[in-house]
C-alpha positions as CSV (number, residue, x, y, z in Angstrom):
1,M,-59.8,-6.6,-16.7
2,K,-56.6,-8.4,-17.4
3,R,-54.1,-5.1,-16.4
4,V,-55.9,-4.6,-13.3
5,V,-55.9,-8.6,-11.6
6,P,-52.4,-8.3,-11.6
7,K,-52.1,-5.0,-9.7
8,I,-54.5,-6.0,-7.1
9,S,-52.5,-9.6,-6.8
10,I,-48.9,-6.9,-5.6
11,I,-51.2,-4.7,-3.4
12,F,-52.4,-8.0,-1.9
13,K,-48.9,-9.2,-1.5
14,K,-47.9,-5.8,0.1
15,I,-50.4,-6.6,2.6
16,Y,-48.9,-9.9,3.9
17,P,-52.0,-10.8,4.8
18,A,-51.0,-14.6,6.5
19,E,-49.6,-12.5,9.3
20,I,-52.2,-10.6,9.8
21,I,-54.8,-13.3,9.6
22,T,-52.7,-15.5,12.0
23,A,-52.3,-12.8,14.7
24,V,-56.1,-12.2,14.8
25,I,-57.0,-15.6,14.4
26,I,-54.8,-16.3,17.8
27,L,-56.9,-13.0,19.7
28,S,-59.9,-14.7,18.8
29,L,-59.1,-17.9,20.3
30,I,-58.1,-16.4,23.3
31,N,-61.1,-14.0,23.1
32,Y,-62.9,-17.5,22.4
33,F,-60.9,-19.7,25.1
34,Y,-60.2,-17.4,28.4
35,Y,-62.4,-13.8,27.7
36,S,-65.8,-16.0,26.3
37,A,-68.1,-13.3,28.5
38,D,-66.0,-10.3,26.7
39,P,-66.7,-10.9,23.1
40,G,-64.4,-8.4,21.3
41,F,-62.4,-7.0,24.8
42,F,-64.6,-4.5,24.8
43,A,-65.4,-4.4,28.9
44,S,-61.6,-4.4,29.6
45,G,-59.7,-1.5,30.1
46,Y,-57.4,-2.7,26.9
47,N,-58.3,-3.0,23.8
48,P,-55.6,-6.6,22.1
49,Y,-57.0,-6.0,18.5
50,F,-56.0,-2.2,19.0
51,V,-52.8,-2.9,19.6
52,V,-52.3,-5.7,16.6
53,I,-54.0,-3.1,14.4
54,I,-51.5,0.0,15.7
55,F,-48.9,-2.3,14.9
56,F,-49.2,-3.7,11.5
57,S,-50.0,-0.2,10.8
58,C,-46.8,0.8,11.8
59,F,-44.8,-1.7,10.5
60,Y,-46.4,-2.1,7.2
61,G,-48.6,0.4,6.6
62,K,-51.7,2.0,6.6
63,V,-53.5,-0.7,4.0
64,S,-52.0,-3.4,5.8
65,G,-53.5,-1.6,9.2
66,V,-57.5,-1.3,7.7
67,F,-57.0,-4.7,6.3
68,T,-56.5,-5.7,9.9
69,L,-59.3,-3.4,11.5
70,F,-61.3,-5.4,8.4
71,I,-60.5,-8.7,9.7
72,S,-60.7,-8.0,13.6
73,V,-64.1,-6.6,13.3
74,I,-65.1,-9.9,11.1
75,S,-63.4,-12.0,13.9
76,I,-65.1,-10.3,16.8
77,V,-68.6,-10.7,15.1
78,I,-67.7,-14.6,14.2
79,N,-66.8,-14.7,17.9
80,Y,-69.9,-13.2,19.2
81,I,-72.5,-15.7,16.8
82,I,-70.2,-18.5,18.0
83,I,-70.0,-18.1,21.4
84,N,-74.1,-17.1,21.7
85,Y,-74.5,-20.4,19.7
86,N,-76.2,-22.6,22.3
87,S,-78.5,-19.8,22.7
88,G,-80.3,-20.5,19.9
89,I,-80.1,-18.2,16.9
90,F,-82.8,-17.1,17.2
91,F,-81.5,-15.9,20.2
92,V,-78.6,-14.6,18.5
93,L,-80.0,-12.7,15.6
94,Q,-81.9,-10.8,18.4
95,S,-78.7,-9.6,20.9
96,L,-77.5,-8.5,17.5
97,D,-80.3,-6.5,16.6
98,E,-80.3,-5.0,20.4
99,Y,-76.4,-5.2,20.4
100,Y,-76.5,-0.9,19.6
101,L,-78.9,0.0,22.3
102,K,-76.0,-1.9,24.9
103,S,-73.2,-0.2,26.2
104,E,-70.4,-2.4,24.3
105,Y,-72.2,-0.7,20.9
106,N,-70.2,2.6,22.1
107,S,-67.0,1.0,22.9
108,S,-67.0,-0.8,19.7
109,M,-67.5,2.2,17.3
110,Q,-65.1,3.9,19.4
111,F,-63.1,1.3,18.8
112,I,-63.7,0.7,15.2
113,F,-63.5,4.9,14.6
114,M,-60.6,5.1,16.6
115,S,-58.5,1.9,15.0
116,F,-59.0,3.5,11.8
117,I,-58.1,6.9,12.1
118,F,-54.8,5.9,14.1
119,S,-54.2,3.1,11.5
120,I,-54.5,5.9,9.2
121,V,-51.7,8.2,10.7
122,F,-49.3,5.9,11.9
123,G,-49.7,3.6,8.4
124,E,-49.2,7.1,6.3
125,I,-46.3,7.7,9.0
126,R,-44.7,4.5,7.4
127,D,-45.7,4.6,3.9
128,T,-44.1,8.3,3.8
129,L,-40.8,6.8,5.9
130,G,-41.0,4.4,3.6
131,I,-41.5,6.4,0.3
132,I,-38.4,7.8,1.9
133,I,-36.4,5.1,2.5
134,K,-36.8,3.3,-0.7
135,K,-35.6,7.4,-2.4
136,H,-32.9,6.7,-0.5
137,K,-32.4,3.5,-1.6
138,N,-32.3,4.1,-4.8
139,K,-30.2,6.6,-4.4
140,V,-27.6,4.6,-3.1
141,D,-28.1,1.8,-5.9
142,E,-28.1,4.4,-8.4
143,L,-24.9,5.9,-6.6
144,T,-23.1,1.9,-6.1
145,A,-24.0,1.7,-10.0
146,K,-22.2,4.6,-10.7
147,A,-19.1,3.4,-8.3
148,D,-19.0,0.0,-9.9
149,K,-18.2,1.6,-13.2
150,L,-15.8,4.1,-12.3
151,D,-14.3,1.2,-11.2
152,R,-13.9,-0.7,-14.3
153,E,-13.7,2.6,-16.1
154,L,-10.8,3.0,-13.3
155,R,-9.1,-0.5,-13.5
156,A,-9.2,-0.4,-17.6
157,V,-7.4,3.0,-17.4
158,T,-5.3,1.5,-14.9
159,L,-4.3,-1.6,-17.5
160,V,-4.5,1.0,-20.6
161,N,-1.9,2.9,-18.5
162,E,0.1,0.3,-17.3
163,E,0.7,-1.3,-20.4
164,Y,1.6,2.5,-22.3
165,Q,3.8,2.4,-19.4
166,D,5.8,-0.4,-19.5
167,R,6.1,0.1,-23.4
168,I,7.1,3.4,-22.7
169,L,10.1,2.4,-19.9
170,G,10.4,-1.5,-21.8
171,Q,10.6,-0.2,-25.8
172,Q,14.6,-0.4,-25.6
173,N,14.8,-3.4,-23.7
174,S,12.1,-5.4,-25.8
175,L,14.4,-4.3,-28.8
176,I,17.6,-5.6,-27.5
177,S,15.3,-8.5,-25.8
178,L,13.8,-9.3,-29.5
179,Y,17.5,-9.0,-31.0
180,S,18.6,-11.1,-28.8
181,T,15.7,-13.8,-29.0
182,M,15.9,-13.8,-32.9
183,I,19.7,-14.5,-33.4
184,A,18.9,-17.6,-30.4
185,L,16.6,-18.7,-33.2
186,N,19.8,-18.8,-35.4
187,S,19.4,-22.6,-36.2
188,L,19.5,-24.8,-39.1
189,D,16.8,-27.2,-38.0
190,M,13.3,-26.3,-39.9
191,G,11.5,-28.2,-37.0
192,K,12.8,-26.1,-34.8
193,I,12.4,-22.1,-36.4
194,Y,8.8,-22.3,-36.8
195,P,7.7,-22.8,-33.7
196,S,10.8,-20.6,-32.5
197,I,9.1,-18.1,-34.6
198,L,5.4,-18.3,-33.1
199,D,6.5,-18.6,-29.2
200,A,8.9,-15.5,-29.9
201,V,5.6,-13.6,-31.9
202,S,3.8,-14.6,-28.8
203,R,5.4,-13.6,-26.3
204,F,6.4,-9.7,-27.8
205,S,3.3,-9.1,-28.9
206,G,0.8,-10.9,-26.4
207,A,-0.6,-13.0,-29.7
208,G,-3.0,-15.6,-27.9
209,K,-3.1,-17.6,-31.8
210,C,-1.0,-16.8,-34.5
211,S,0.3,-19.0,-37.5
212,L,3.4,-19.5,-40.1
213,W,2.3,-20.2,-43.7
214,Q,4.7,-21.2,-46.3
215,Y,3.6,-19.0,-50.2
216,S,3.4,-20.9,-53.5
217,R,3.1,-18.8,-56.0
218,E,2.9,-21.6,-58.7
219,E,0.5,-23.6,-56.8
220,K,-1.3,-20.5,-55.4
221,V,-1.9,-22.0,-52.3
222,L,-0.5,-21.0,-48.3
223,R,0.5,-24.2,-46.1
224,L,0.4,-24.1,-42.6
225,L,4.2,-24.9,-40.9
226,A,3.0,-24.2,-36.9
227,Y,0.5,-23.3,-35.2
228,R,-0.1,-21.6,-31.6
229,G,-3.1,-21.5,-29.4
230,W,-5.4,-23.6,-31.7
231,D,-7.9,-25.3,-30.5
232,E,-6.8,-29.1,-31.5
233,S,-10.2,-30.8,-31.1
234,K,-11.0,-29.4,-33.9
235,P,-10.5,-29.8,-37.8
236,I,-7.1,-28.1,-39.0
237,E,-6.9,-26.2,-42.5
238,L,-3.2,-27.2,-43.7
239,K,-3.7,-25.9,-46.8
240,M,-5.8,-23.0,-48.3
241,P,-5.7,-20.9,-51.5
242,D,-4.6,-17.3,-51.9
243,S,-7.7,-16.2,-53.0
244,D,-10.8,-15.3,-51.4
245,N,-9.1,-14.8,-47.8
246,I,-6.8,-12.3,-46.7
247,S,-3.5,-14.6,-45.5
248,G,-3.7,-15.3,-49.7
249,W,-4.5,-10.6,-50.2
250,V,-1.1,-10.6,-48.3
251,A,0.7,-12.9,-49.5
252,R,-0.2,-12.1,-53.4
253,N,0.5,-8.2,-53.0
254,N,3.5,-8.6,-50.1
255,E,1.8,-6.3,-48.0
256,I,1.1,-6.2,-44.4
257,F,-2.8,-6.3,-43.4
258,S,-4.3,-4.6,-40.1
259,V,-8.1,-5.4,-39.2
260,K,-8.9,-1.7,-39.3
261,M,-7.7,-1.2,-43.0
262,L,-11.6,-3.0,-43.5
263,Q,-13.1,0.3,-42.3
264,K,-11.5,1.5,-45.6
265,H,-11.1,-1.5,-48.4
266,A,-14.7,-2.7,-49.3
267,N,-12.8,-5.2,-50.9
268,L,-11.1,-6.7,-47.8
269,L,-14.4,-6.6,-45.9
270,E,-15.5,-8.8,-48.6
271,I,-12.8,-11.8,-48.1
272,D,-12.6,-11.4,-44.2
273,K,-13.3,-14.4,-42.7
274,K,-12.5,-13.0,-39.4
275,M,-9.2,-15.0,-38.7
276,N,-6.8,-12.1,-40.0
277,L,-6.2,-9.3,-36.9
278,I,-2.5,-8.6,-38.3
279,T,-0.9,-10.2,-41.1
280,V,2.7,-9.7,-42.4
281,P,4.8,-10.8,-45.2
282,I,7.9,-12.7,-45.1
283,N,10.2,-11.4,-48.0
284,I,13.7,-13.9,-48.7
285,E,15.1,-13.1,-52.1
286,N,13.0,-10.1,-52.6
287,R,10.0,-12.9,-52.9
288,V,7.2,-13.5,-50.0
289,W,8.1,-16.5,-49.2
290,G,5.3,-16.9,-46.6
291,I,3.9,-14.8,-43.8
292,I,3.1,-14.2,-40.5
293,N,-1.3,-13.9,-38.8
294,I,-1.8,-13.2,-35.6
295,E,-5.8,-13.5,-34.5
296,E,-5.8,-13.0,-31.5
297,M,-4.5,-10.8,-29.0
298,P,-5.2,-8.5,-26.0
299,F,-6.9,-5.7,-26.9
300,V,-4.5,-2.6,-25.1
301,K,-1.8,-5.2,-27.0
302,Y,-3.3,-4.1,-30.4
303,N,-2.0,-0.9,-31.4
304,L,0.9,0.4,-34.3
305,Y,3.7,-0.3,-31.8
306,S,3.2,-4.3,-31.7
307,E,2.3,-4.2,-35.7
308,Q,5.5,-2.8,-36.5
309,L,6.8,-5.3,-33.9
310,I,5.9,-7.9,-35.9
311,M,7.2,-6.5,-38.7
312,M,10.8,-6.3,-37.7
313,M,10.8,-10.0,-36.3
314,A,9.0,-11.1,-40.1
315,D,12.1,-9.2,-41.1
316,L,14.3,-10.4,-39.1
317,V,13.4,-13.8,-39.4
318,A,13.9,-14.3,-43.3
319,P,17.7,-14.7,-43.4
320,I,17.3,-17.4,-40.5
321,I,14.8,-19.0,-42.1
322,A,16.7,-18.5,-45.2
323,N,20.4,-20.4,-43.8
324,A,18.1,-23.1,-42.7
325,I,16.2,-23.8,-46.1
326,R,20.1,-23.6,-47.6
327,F,21.1,-25.8,-45.1
328,E,18.6,-28.6,-45.4
329,E,19.0,-28.2,-49.7
330,I,22.9,-29.2,-48.7
331,S,21.7,-32.0,-45.8
332,R,19.7,-33.6,-49.1
333,K,23.1,-33.8,-50.7
334,G,25.1,-36.3,-48.0
335,E,27.3,-33.1,-47.8
336,I,27.2,-32.4,-44.0
337,D,29.7,-33.5,-41.7
338,A,28.0,-35.8,-39.3
339,V,30.1,-34.4,-35.9
340,T,30.6,-30.5,-36.4
341,G,27.0,-29.9,-38.4
342,L,29.3,-28.2,-41.4
343,P,28.5,-28.5,-45.0
344,A,31.6,-29.6,-47.2
345,I,34.0,-26.9,-48.4
346,D,32.8,-27.6,-51.8
347,E,29.5,-26.2,-51.3
348,M,31.8,-23.0,-49.9
349,F,33.4,-22.4,-53.0
350,S,30.0,-22.3,-54.5
351,V,28.4,-20.5,-52.0
352,L,31.0,-18.1,-51.8
353,K,31.6,-17.7,-55.8
354,D,27.7,-16.7,-55.9
355,E,28.2,-14.2,-52.7
356,F,31.5,-12.7,-54.2
357,T,29.8,-11.9,-57.8
358,K,26.2,-10.3,-56.0
359,A,28.5,-8.4,-53.4
360,L,30.6,-6.9,-56.8
361,S,27.5,-6.2,-58.7
362,D,25.5,-4.3,-56.4
363,N,28.3,-3.0,-54.7
364,T,27.8,-4.3,-51.0
365,K,30.1,-6.0,-48.2
366,L,31.8,-9.5,-48.0
367,S,33.4,-10.6,-45.5
368,V,35.4,-13.9,-44.2
369,V,36.7,-15.7,-41.2
370,I,38.8,-18.3,-41.2
371,V,38.9,-20.5,-37.6
372,E,41.1,-23.0,-36.2
373,I,42.2,-25.0,-33.5
374,A,45.7,-24.2,-32.5
375,N,46.6,-25.8,-30.3
376,S,44.8,-29.5,-32.5
377,A,48.2,-31.0,-32.7
378,E,48.6,-31.2,-28.8
379,L,45.1,-32.3,-28.0
380,T,45.6,-35.1,-31.0
381,D,48.5,-36.7,-28.9
382,R,45.8,-36.8,-26.0
383,Y,42.8,-37.4,-27.3
384,S,41.2,-39.2,-30.5
385,T,40.2,-36.9,-34.0
386,G,36.6,-37.6,-33.5
387,D,37.3,-35.8,-29.4
388,I,38.6,-33.6,-31.7
389,L,35.7,-32.9,-33.8
390,K,33.0,-33.0,-30.9
391,L,35.4,-30.2,-28.9
392,M,35.1,-28.5,-32.6
393,H,31.5,-29.0,-32.8
394,D,31.3,-27.1,-29.7
395,V,33.6,-24.3,-30.9
396,V,31.3,-24.0,-34.3
397,Q,28.0,-23.6,-31.7
398,I,29.9,-20.6,-30.0
399,V,30.6,-18.7,-33.2
400,R,27.5,-19.6,-34.8
401,L,25.4,-18.3,-32.4
402,G,27.5,-15.2,-31.7
403,S,27.3,-14.1,-35.3
404,K,25.6,-12.2,-37.6
405,K,21.7,-13.7,-38.5
406,D,22.7,-14.3,-42.1
407,A,26.2,-15.9,-41.7
408,M,26.9,-19.7,-43.3
409,L,29.5,-21.5,-41.7
410,F,31.3,-24.1,-44.0
411,Q,34.2,-26.6,-43.8
412,Y,37.3,-25.1,-44.5
413,K,40.8,-27.0,-45.9
414,G,42.3,-28.1,-42.8
415,K,40.7,-30.7,-40.5
416,F,40.3,-28.5,-37.8
417,Q,39.4,-25.2,-39.5
418,F,36.1,-24.2,-40.5
419,L,35.3,-20.7,-42.3
420,L,32.2,-18.1,-41.9
421,L,31.1,-16.2,-44.8
422,L,29.5,-13.0,-43.7
423,P,27.5,-10.8,-45.9
424,N,26.5,-7.4,-45.8
425,V,29.6,-7.2,-42.9
426,D,33.2,-4.6,-43.7
427,F,36.0,-5.5,-42.5
428,D,35.9,-3.7,-39.2
429,G,32.6,-5.3,-38.1
430,A,34.3,-8.6,-38.7
431,A,37.6,-7.5,-36.4
432,M,35.0,-7.0,-34.1
433,L,33.2,-10.3,-34.3
434,C,36.6,-12.2,-33.8
435,L,37.2,-10.5,-30.9
436,S,33.9,-12.0,-29.3
437,F,34.5,-15.3,-31.0
438,I,37.4,-15.3,-29.0
439,E,36.3,-13.7,-26.0
440,K,33.6,-16.1,-25.7
441,I,35.7,-18.8,-26.8
442,N,38.5,-18.1,-23.9
443,A,35.5,-17.4,-21.3
444,D,34.5,-21.0,-21.5
445,D,35.3,-24.3,-20.2
446,F,35.2,-27.1,-22.8
447,K,35.7,-31.3,-21.5
448,I,36.6,-33.9,-23.4
449,G,35.2,-37.1,-21.5
450,E,36.1,-35.6,-17.9
451,D,38.9,-33.7,-18.5
452,I,38.3,-29.8,-18.7
453,V,40.5,-28.3,-22.3
454,H,40.6,-25.2,-23.0
455,P,41.0,-24.8,-27.3
456,E,43.7,-21.7,-28.7
457,I,42.0,-20.3,-31.8
458,M,43.5,-18.4,-34.3
459,L,41.6,-16.1,-36.5
460,G,41.9,-14.4,-40.1
461,Y,40.2,-12.5,-41.9
462,S,39.5,-10.5,-45.1
463,S,36.9,-8.6,-46.7
464,M,35.3,-6.9,-50.0
465,R,38.2,-4.4,-51.8
466,P,38.2,-2.6,-54.7
467,N,41.1,-4.4,-55.9
468,L,39.5,-8.0,-55.3
469,K,39.4,-9.9,-58.7
470,S,38.0,-12.7,-57.1
471,E,37.4,-15.2,-54.4
472,E,40.1,-16.8,-54.0
473,D,41.8,-13.6,-53.7
474,L,39.2,-12.8,-50.5
475,L,40.4,-16.3,-49.2
476,M,44.1,-15.7,-50.0
477,L,44.2,-12.8,-47.5
478,A,41.9,-14.6,-45.0
479,E,44.7,-17.0,-45.2
480,N,48.0,-14.5,-45.1
481,L,46.7,-13.3,-42.1
482,L,46.2,-16.9,-40.4
483,E,49.3,-17.8,-41.4
484,M,51.2,-15.0,-40.1
485,Q,49.9,-15.3,-36.7
486,K,51.9,-18.6,-36.5
487,I,54.9,-17.0,-37.3
């Protein structure tokens, strides 16, 4: 019974009873007030009830047509009773009893029969057309849904195709741009390096959320150094243990992590906290110094190329961080020149000795370049020593940006001299760097106050040779080349 009632309700709604009853009532009122002598319009040549029945049959179907006929018959009977009510109820009952003997009886029967037949015929045509229209509409909806699905798939394929096209066509440019970006990061300010690293990671990998952590093996913790894309309204975890999480696993094992590894390694799945897509260790002096963690990135960007790119960035930033750490250590000792920003010559001898010993034992390359402002005496006649040192600071910055990422700069013996220490650079590499320094400095304009000045630089350089016995020999060769230019 409970199932039948809703079905009846649905059928009844499809009949549109309000419209039908309203139309029939209007006809009944017209019949009562204007044609009271002809209840049901049977005496006239046309019957408005018939028109209404055919109309609803054609418009809503055979069920509505039959329902309209039923309501019309009831309306006609009620109208007849009301019109003859003044003659007395017995007269009404008698007239109804004798009604079938009158001519109107045949007309009414003919009306009911014809209305029923026409409502069924026209209603069936309407229902059949409705079914056909509904089928076509469903087909159109189905085709529209398929078209929408194909459109979504096409957009997805187009997006992936654009990504691969950009990756293939722009791979070389990306690597060149990446290298240039890493060189631009070659700063000694720790506060600027860490956020800049994450900016570069986000730029080249498309990462929406990423972070940089420093690892302390002794304390067994990771400390947050910088982050990007995090919701700052939520509490930020500044320190976490190296156990029970993916980041700690990467730091302990010096292994790269990618989220696809979770399918093959159950132990990683157990410690996964949904905070690691790609995690790469940063190695300094053959030890894990920290990690770069990618937490969120576009789906089309997650691929082997992005993993390799982030690994490359970790390798490129390692010497930059190492130099900044060493510079910070020297700065704490108070041995940094306030104007030029160069470590003192004593520190240079200490570092050079270590690098020379390392290059000798590992059979690696090592070069030094001595840079001197040759026209410093002429400039000193016109400007103060402080102004010349500021000018030297500008020259130092050009040399620093144009040098190798692991290069180290120090104050040298003369006031307007400084030394560039270049690990893993041979004689030819040092010569090429010297030429680029001269080209960049000569092409630039320098100012002292409002005056434009042109510092003239001389360079002396030397590299490791089999017959060198100490770092002093390396410096002596560079000094000799510098002095020969002054003759």
